Residue frames relative to the residue before (quaternion, step in Angstrom):
aa qw qx qy qz dx dy dz
M 1.0000 0.0000 0.0000 0.0000 0.00 0.00 0.00
R 0.6144 0.5699 -0.3603 0.4098 3.58 0.93 -0.82
R 0.6889 0.4808 -0.2899 0.4585 3.59 0.83 -0.98
V 0.6292 0.5392 -0.3276 0.4539 3.56 1.01 -0.81
C 0.7187 0.4469 -0.2550 0.4676 3.57 0.82 -0.99
Q 0.5893 0.5515 -0.3747 0.4563 3.59 1.08 -0.54
A 0.6312 0.5229 -0.3293 0.4687 3.58 1.04 -0.74
H 0.6280 0.5369 -0.3411 0.4483 3.59 1.04 -0.70
R 0.6331 0.5375 -0.3319 0.4474 3.58 1.03 -0.72
Q 0.6868 0.4755 -0.2706 0.4786 3.57 1.21 -0.47
L 0.4551 0.6948 -0.4476 0.3314 3.60 1.27 0.15
N 0.3009 -0.7858 0.4848 0.2384 3.58 1.26 -0.37
V 0.5808 0.4964 -0.4145 0.4944 3.55 0.97 0.97
E 0.4880 -0.6075 0.5208 0.3485 3.55 -1.26 0.34
Y 0.0934 0.8132 -0.5650 0.1038 3.57 -0.83 0.93
T 0.2823 -0.7090 0.6189 0.1860 3.50 -1.38 0.35
T 0.2261 -0.7830 0.5684 0.1127 3.58 -0.91 0.92
F 0.0738 -0.7613 0.6435 0.0305 3.54 -0.96 0.97
V 0.1167 -0.7713 0.6235 0.0526 3.57 -0.78 1.04
I 0.1730 -0.7734 0.6051 0.0767 3.56 -0.68 1.16
T 0.0751 0.8204 -0.5553 0.1140 3.57 -0.55 1.16
N 0.4441 -0.6888 0.5032 0.2740 3.56 -1.24 0.40
T 0.6433 0.5145 -0.3303 0.4608 3.58 1.23 0.17
S 0.1358 -0.7603 0.6279 0.0959 3.54 -1.19 0.68
D 0.3606 0.7434 -0.4803 0.2943 3.55 1.32 0.21
V 0.5129 -0.6865 0.4250 0.2916 3.56 -0.77 1.06
V 0.6499 0.5135 -0.3206 0.4594 3.58 0.96 -0.84
E 0.6971 0.4771 -0.2779 0.4574 3.57 0.87 -0.97
T 0.6652 0.4677 -0.3194 0.4866 3.61 0.94 -0.73
G 0.5875 0.5619 -0.3635 0.4550 3.58 1.17 -0.52
L 0.6390 0.5108 -0.3161 0.4804 3.56 1.06 -0.77
I 0.6112 0.5373 -0.3487 0.4650 3.58 1.06 -0.71
R 0.6631 0.5030 -0.3050 0.4628 3.58 0.90 -0.91
E 0.6530 0.5270 -0.3121 0.4455 3.55 0.97 -0.85
N 0.7514 0.4082 -0.2143 0.4721 3.56 0.92 -0.91
A 0.6101 0.5762 -0.3633 0.4047 3.58 1.11 -0.55
S 0.0768 -0.8571 0.5054 0.0632 3.60 1.12 -0.65
S 0.4113 0.6855 -0.4869 0.3519 3.55 0.91 0.98
N 0.4807 -0.6810 0.4733 0.2849 3.57 -0.98 0.82
D 0.7718 0.1983 -0.1021 0.5954 3.58 1.16 -0.56
L 0.1570 0.8252 -0.5091 0.1874 3.55 0.35 1.34
H 0.0394 -0.7712 0.6354 0.0049 3.54 -1.03 0.91
I 0.1646 -0.7749 0.6059 0.0736 3.57 -0.80 1.05
I 0.0833 -0.8132 0.5759 -0.0105 3.55 -0.66 1.14
T 0.0848 -0.7705 0.6313 0.0250 3.56 -0.89 1.02
P 0.2500 -0.8004 0.5229 0.1530 3.62 -0.09 1.21
T 0.1893 -0.7853 0.5812 0.0984 3.55 -1.09 0.74
Y 0.6871 0.5161 -0.2465 0.4481 3.56 1.29 -0.08
I 0.4508 0.7589 -0.4158 0.2188 3.58 1.25 -0.12
G 0.3859 -0.7679 0.4487 0.2449 3.63 1.12 -0.50
H 0.7975 0.0131 0.0140 0.6030 3.58 1.06 -0.70
P 0.5698 -0.6338 0.3947 0.3433 3.62 -0.89 0.86
Y 0.6078 0.5786 -0.3602 0.4075 3.59 1.07 -0.68
L 0.6825 0.5072 -0.2839 0.4430 3.59 1.18 -0.53
L 0.3658 0.7467 -0.4868 0.2676 3.59 1.25 0.06
T 0.7193 0.4628 -0.2629 0.4465 3.57 0.81 -0.99
W 0.5813 0.5786 -0.3789 0.4286 3.60 1.24 -0.14
S 0.5402 0.6785 -0.3876 0.3126 3.58 1.19 -0.50
H 0.5650 0.6152 -0.3982 0.3792 3.60 1.12 -0.50
R 0.5871 0.5956 -0.3814 0.3938 3.59 1.10 -0.55
D 0.6190 0.5295 -0.3404 0.4697 3.58 1.09 -0.68
V 0.6138 0.5394 -0.3414 0.4644 3.58 1.08 -0.73
F 0.6609 0.5032 -0.3037 0.4667 3.57 0.89 -0.93
R 0.6609 0.5157 -0.3108 0.4479 3.59 0.87 -0.97
E 0.6546 0.5283 -0.3165 0.4384 3.56 0.90 -0.92
H 0.6901 0.4815 -0.2952 0.4525 3.57 0.86 -0.90
I 0.6450 0.4932 -0.3316 0.4804 3.59 0.98 -0.70
S 0.6608 0.5266 -0.3088 0.4366 3.58 0.90 -0.92
K 0.7141 0.4378 -0.2472 0.4871 3.58 1.08 -0.69
G 0.5418 -0.6557 0.3877 0.3552 3.56 1.25 0.22
S 0.1414 0.8241 -0.5319 0.1342 3.55 1.07 0.75
S 0.4672 -0.6785 0.4952 0.2759 3.57 -1.16 0.63
H 0.4300 0.6991 -0.4690 0.3261 3.60 1.25 -0.03
T 0.2680 -0.7962 0.5294 0.1181 3.55 -0.89 0.96
H 0.7889 0.1767 -0.0864 0.5822 3.59 1.20 -0.48
F 0.1988 -0.7825 0.5867 0.0633 3.52 -1.16 0.74
L 0.0670 -0.8197 0.5676 -0.0382 3.54 -0.50 1.29
Y 0.0765 -0.7644 0.6391 0.0365 3.54 -0.83 1.03
L 0.0063 0.8024 -0.5948 0.0478 3.56 -0.83 1.03
E 0.4166 -0.5902 0.6125 0.3209 3.50 -1.21 0.54
D 0.6062 -0.6655 0.3120 0.3039 3.56 -0.99 0.87
D 0.7063 0.4403 -0.2683 0.4851 3.60 1.23 -0.01
L 0.5284 0.6193 -0.4092 0.4120 3.57 1.20 0.54
L 0.2976 -0.7671 0.5496 0.1446 3.55 -0.81 1.07
F 0.0383 -0.8017 0.5955 -0.0346 3.55 -0.29 1.31
T 0.1346 -0.8468 0.5146 0.0060 3.57 -0.48 1.25
K 0.6833 -0.4567 0.3669 0.4359 3.55 -1.33 0.12
Q 0.6092 0.5374 -0.3563 0.4617 3.60 1.04 -0.65
N 0.6311 0.5210 -0.3295 0.4708 3.59 1.03 -0.76
L 0.6717 0.4979 -0.2987 0.4601 3.57 0.90 -0.93
D 0.6635 0.5051 -0.3141 0.4539 3.59 0.87 -0.91
Y 0.6162 0.5354 -0.3386 0.4680 3.58 1.02 -0.79
W 0.6900 0.4958 -0.2945 0.4375 3.57 0.81 -1.03
L 0.6647 0.5120 -0.3114 0.4462 3.59 0.88 -0.91
C 0.6511 0.5007 -0.3098 0.4790 3.56 0.98 -0.83
A 0.6868 0.4840 -0.2828 0.4627 3.56 0.88 -0.96
R 0.6351 0.5319 -0.3315 0.4515 3.58 1.02 -0.76
E 0.6181 0.5364 -0.3472 0.4578 3.59 1.00 -0.73
I 0.6763 0.4930 -0.2829 0.4685 3.56 1.03 -0.82
T 0.7802 0.3696 -0.1731 0.4740 3.58 0.93 -0.89
S 0.4184 0.7614 -0.4415 0.2240 3.62 1.23 -0.15
S 0.6904 0.4554 -0.2801 0.4873 3.59 1.15 -0.53
T 0.6509 0.4672 -0.3056 0.5144 3.57 1.31 0.13
P 0.6036 -0.5539 0.4072 0.4038 3.61 -1.22 0.12
F 0.5788 0.6399 -0.3673 0.3474 3.59 1.20 -0.40
I 0.2055 -0.7543 0.6162 0.0953 3.53 -1.27 0.64
P 0.4552 -0.6754 0.4944 0.3038 3.63 -0.79 0.90
G 0.0426 -0.8127 0.5811 -0.0088 3.53 -1.01 0.83
F 0.4325 -0.6978 0.5307 0.2105 3.49 -1.40 -0.03
L 0.3160 -0.6883 0.6133 0.2241 3.50 -1.39 0.27
R 0.3213 -0.7163 0.5784 0.2216 3.58 -0.79 0.96
R 0.0088 -0.8011 0.5983 -0.0160 3.55 -0.96 0.86
E 0.1919 -0.7570 0.6150 0.1091 3.53 -1.31 0.47
T 0.3402 -0.6941 0.5835 0.2490 3.54 -1.32 0.15
N 0.2773 -0.7851 0.5282 0.1666 3.58 -0.64 1.07
I 0.7495 -0.4277 0.2706 0.4267 3.55 -1.32 0.13
R 0.6632 0.4831 -0.2967 0.4886 3.59 1.23 -0.42
G 0.5581 -0.6289 0.3790 0.3863 3.57 1.28 0.04
E 0.4762 0.6687 -0.4413 0.3623 3.61 1.25 0.21
S 0.3736 -0.6883 0.5749 0.2369 3.54 -1.13 0.70
V 0.0083 -0.8225 0.5657 -0.0581 3.57 -0.53 1.21
S 0.5211 -0.6345 0.4734 0.3190 3.55 -1.20 0.56
T 0.4409 -0.7015 0.4971 0.2579 3.55 -0.85 0.99
D 0.8426 0.2834 -0.0824 0.4504 3.57 0.74 -1.08
V 0.6298 0.5041 -0.3527 0.4743 3.60 1.14 -0.42
T 0.1087 -0.8276 0.5504 0.0158 3.57 -0.55 1.18
E 0.7604 0.2514 -0.1608 0.5769 3.57 1.28 -0.21
P 0.4214 -0.6902 0.5195 0.2760 3.63 -0.73 0.97
Q 0.1850 -0.7790 0.5866 0.1217 3.56 -1.16 0.51
A 0.5481 -0.6319 0.4434 0.3220 3.52 -1.11 0.76
L 0.4518 -0.6979 0.4852 0.2709 3.56 -0.75 1.04
A 0.6280 0.5728 -0.3363 0.4054 3.57 1.02 -0.79
S 0.7620 0.3283 -0.1906 0.5246 3.60 1.12 -0.59
T 0.4770 0.6626 -0.4396 0.3744 3.57 1.28 0.25
P 0.4340 -0.6799 0.5138 0.2921 3.62 -0.81 0.90
L 0.0845 -0.8068 0.5848 0.0007 3.57 -0.77 1.10
F 0.1747 -0.7412 0.6381 0.1140 3.55 -1.21 0.65
K 0.0760 -0.8169 0.5717 0.0003 3.56 -0.68 1.11
A 0.0489 0.7706 -0.6331 0.0539 3.53 -1.03 0.90
G 0.8056 -0.0877 0.0071 0.5860 3.56 -0.25 1.28
D 0.7970 -0.2309 0.1974 0.5220 3.56 -0.73 -1.07
L 0.6128 0.5761 -0.3393 0.4213 3.59 1.27 -0.11
I 0.1020 -0.7847 0.6111 0.0208 3.53 -1.06 0.86
F 0.0874 -0.7824 0.6162 0.0230 3.55 -1.04 0.88
A 0.2364 -0.7797 0.5681 0.1159 3.56 -1.12 0.68
S 0.3294 -0.6985 0.6012 0.2052 3.52 -1.23 0.66
L 0.2065 -0.8062 0.5465 0.0931 3.57 -0.43 1.24
R 0.5340 -0.6198 0.4652 0.3380 3.57 -1.08 0.71
Q 0.7580 0.2494 -0.1345 0.5874 3.57 1.02 -0.85
S 0.0147 -0.8784 0.4722 -0.0718 3.53 -0.03 1.34
Y 0.3151 0.7502 -0.5279 0.2435 3.61 1.13 0.43
Q 0.1375 -0.8207 0.5530 0.0408 3.58 -0.94 0.95
G 0.3562 -0.7288 0.5004 0.3027 3.58 1.17 -0.54
M 0.7602 0.2066 -0.1191 0.6044 3.58 1.29 0.29
Y 0.0065 0.7631 -0.6357 -0.1163 3.52 -1.36 -0.12
L 0.1855 -0.7498 0.6271 0.1002 3.52 -1.27 0.56
L 0.0156 -0.8040 0.5927 -0.0447 3.56 -0.81 1.08
D 0.3272 -0.6617 0.6177 0.2711 3.54 -1.17 0.56
K 0.7328 -0.4449 0.2532 0.4482 3.58 -1.22 0.17
Q 0.6105 0.5562 -0.3545 0.4385 3.59 1.03 -0.71
L 0.6945 0.4559 -0.2692 0.4871 3.57 0.89 -0.94
A 0.6280 0.5461 -0.3361 0.4409 3.58 1.04 -0.77
L 0.6380 0.5138 -0.3273 0.4711 3.59 0.99 -0.77
E 0.6420 0.5198 -0.3197 0.4641 3.57 0.98 -0.84
F 0.7167 0.4709 -0.2509 0.4491 3.55 0.93 -0.92
L 0.7794 0.4279 -0.2077 0.4078 3.54 0.57 -1.21
F 0.7690 0.3240 -0.1769 0.5220 3.59 1.12 -0.57
S 0.6430 0.4332 -0.3515 0.5247 3.54 1.03 0.88
D 0.6842 -0.4740 0.3526 0.4276 3.55 -1.29 0.05
A 0.4381 0.6976 -0.4596 0.3320 3.59 1.25 -0.08
S 0.7242 0.4311 -0.2449 0.4792 3.59 1.08 -0.67
S 0.4482 0.6928 -0.4492 0.3426 3.57 1.26 0.18
P 0.5520 -0.6125 0.4480 0.3455 3.61 -1.07 0.64
D 0.6395 0.5419 -0.3227 0.4396 3.58 1.22 -0.38
T 0.6162 0.5516 -0.3394 0.4482 3.59 1.28 -0.14
G 0.7526 0.3803 -0.2793 0.4592 3.56 -0.94 0.90
I 0.4909 -0.6982 0.4667 0.2317 3.54 -1.33 0.14
W 0.5902 0.6003 -0.3699 0.3930 3.60 1.22 -0.16
G 0.6461 -0.4845 0.4126 0.4214 3.53 -1.36 0.04
I 0.7040 -0.5011 0.2963 0.4068 3.56 -1.22 0.42
R 0.6691 0.4842 -0.3213 0.4633 3.61 0.95 -0.72
E 0.6690 0.5018 -0.3022 0.4575 3.57 0.97 -0.85
K 0.6133 0.5826 -0.3471 0.4049 3.58 1.09 -0.69
A 0.5169 0.6359 -0.4258 0.3835 3.60 1.17 -0.35
A 0.7390 0.3732 -0.2029 0.5228 3.59 1.17 -0.63
Q 0.4208 0.7599 -0.4229 0.2581 3.56 1.28 0.16
G 0.1188 -0.8089 0.5625 0.1235 3.58 0.93 -0.85
L 0.7665 -0.3235 0.2706 0.4845 3.57 -0.89 -0.99
T 0.2154 0.8348 -0.4906 0.1266 3.57 1.26 0.30
Y 0.8261 0.1768 -0.0663 0.5309 3.61 0.81 -0.97
W 0.5014 0.6297 -0.4327 0.4061 3.56 1.16 0.59
N 0.8396 -0.0417 -0.0192 0.5413 3.58 -0.73 1.14
V 0.0963 0.8289 -0.5400 0.1100 3.56 0.83 1.01
P 0.4637 -0.6844 0.4804 0.2927 3.62 -0.81 0.92
A 0.6028 -0.5708 0.4186 0.3683 3.55 -1.12 0.67
G 0.8088 0.2718 -0.2211 0.4723 3.55 -0.96 0.93
A 0.6560 0.4907 -0.3135 0.4802 3.60 1.23 -0.26
H 0.5240 -0.6318 0.4696 0.3250 3.56 -1.20 0.49
S 0.7659 -0.0954 0.0725 0.6317 3.57 1.20 -0.59
R 0.6311 -0.5132 0.3898 0.4317 3.58 -1.24 -0.17
I 0.5934 0.5874 -0.3569 0.4189 3.57 1.24 -0.35
I 0.0070 -0.7725 0.6349 -0.0047 3.55 -0.92 0.95
V 0.2707 -0.7853 0.5481 0.0982 3.54 -0.99 0.95
G 0.4884 -0.7013 0.4457 0.2665 3.55 -0.85 1.00
L 0.2116 -0.7749 0.5873 0.0989 3.55 -1.06 0.86
S 0.4812 -0.6272 0.5273 0.3114 3.52 -1.30 0.41
Q 0.6826 -0.4631 0.3534 0.4413 3.57 -1.27 0.09
E 0.6481 0.4998 -0.3095 0.4842 3.59 1.24 -0.42
M 0.4575 -0.7098 0.4158 0.3376 3.56 1.35 0.17
Q 0.4809 0.5825 -0.4805 0.4456 3.52 0.96 1.01
I 0.6443 -0.4946 0.3845 0.4387 3.58 -1.23 0.29
H 0.4284 -0.7192 0.4818 0.2591 3.58 -0.66 1.09
P 0.5716 -0.6208 0.4047 0.3522 3.64 -0.92 0.80
H 0.6825 0.4975 -0.2997 0.4437 3.60 0.99 -0.75
S 0.6835 0.4342 -0.2976 0.5058 3.59 1.23 -0.22
Q 0.5570 0.5442 -0.4063 0.4780 3.54 1.25 0.55
I 0.1046 -0.7715 0.6237 0.0693 3.57 -1.01 0.80
H 0.4273 -0.7384 0.4774 0.2104 3.54 -0.88 1.05
H 0.2440 -0.7178 0.6374 0.1376 3.54 -0.86 1.06
L 0.3519 -0.8365 0.3773 0.1846 3.51 0.12 1.41
P 0.6528 0.5349 -0.3666 0.3916 3.68 0.83 -0.66
N 0.1976 -0.8002 0.5355 0.1842 3.59 1.16 -0.57
N 0.3272 0.8122 -0.4430 0.1925 3.56 1.19 0.47
Y 0.6421 0.4927 -0.3433 0.4765 3.60 1.17 -0.29
A 0.6040 0.6249 -0.3528 0.3468 3.56 1.00 -0.86
D 0.8088 0.2590 -0.1209 0.5140 3.58 0.89 -0.87
N 0.4983 0.6103 -0.4471 0.4234 3.55 1.23 0.52
P 0.3088 -0.7963 0.4863 0.1847 3.61 -0.26 1.21
N 0.6704 0.5069 -0.2966 0.4534 3.59 1.21 -0.37
S 0.6554 0.4870 -0.3145 0.4841 3.58 1.28 0.01
P 0.4171 -0.7017 0.5136 0.2644 3.60 -1.00 0.78
F 0.6130 0.5698 -0.3429 0.4265 3.58 1.26 -0.30
G 0.8016 0.3133 -0.2186 0.4599 3.54 -1.25 0.47
K 0.5479 0.6437 -0.3852 0.3702 3.60 1.07 0.57
I 0.6926 0.4675 -0.2837 0.4703 3.61 1.09 -0.58
P 0.4467 -0.6790 0.5055 0.2896 3.61 -0.73 1.00
V 0.5875 -0.6042 0.4044 0.3554 3.57 -0.97 0.84
D 0.7047 0.4625 -0.2646 0.4685 3.59 1.00 -0.81
S 0.6805 0.4479 -0.2982 0.4974 3.60 1.27 0.08
I 0.3424 0.7537 -0.4960 0.2623 3.59 1.20 0.34
F 0.7598 0.2712 -0.1638 0.5677 3.57 1.07 -0.74
Y 0.0622 -0.7809 0.6193 0.0527 3.55 -1.16 0.62
């Protein structure tokens, strides 16, 4: 958490941090405060969720409340607690969002890990896809790809997208194709998907038609990359397309 929150302090924006946790222990919440290092930190321990799997869903109520009260927040970022979101990631998203705002597409990211050999591998893409048959979105010199496997472990929305998501059936547990825990990070991924695309999420590419470094977010534990029993974290980022 410390490394994640330190990266947030380097975004050069004003922000509020909400940590959703299942603990109310004073010692444990004290450790959260110590490691979060946020000037505006709120620790929330839900008591109404009914099932542990729904803990990660509680952030949506926080987002809804702030929008409903006319909050001045302009963007809403949900992250699993082990994802390193950097200023380069934010700058990429803001630039890409400006380009795609008149389209149904939403800029997205690829989770990546570093294996024991120092290779950058995709956390969630388990099968390479043919570039020739990959749906692409082009705007000027920028190119984005629609990945078949689009799990990110996070989502970032501006207020327009947040209103679409939080106050519609898009935020219902019945929407989408993932499991209940994974759906907490789904956002608008599978809501109103454009024809021919795998989802609404598109990931920025480099001029070499590889996943752009700024559209990659580091899954810090690297726990899939070196687990021989997991299909995840095995494909090098530069081998996602063939």
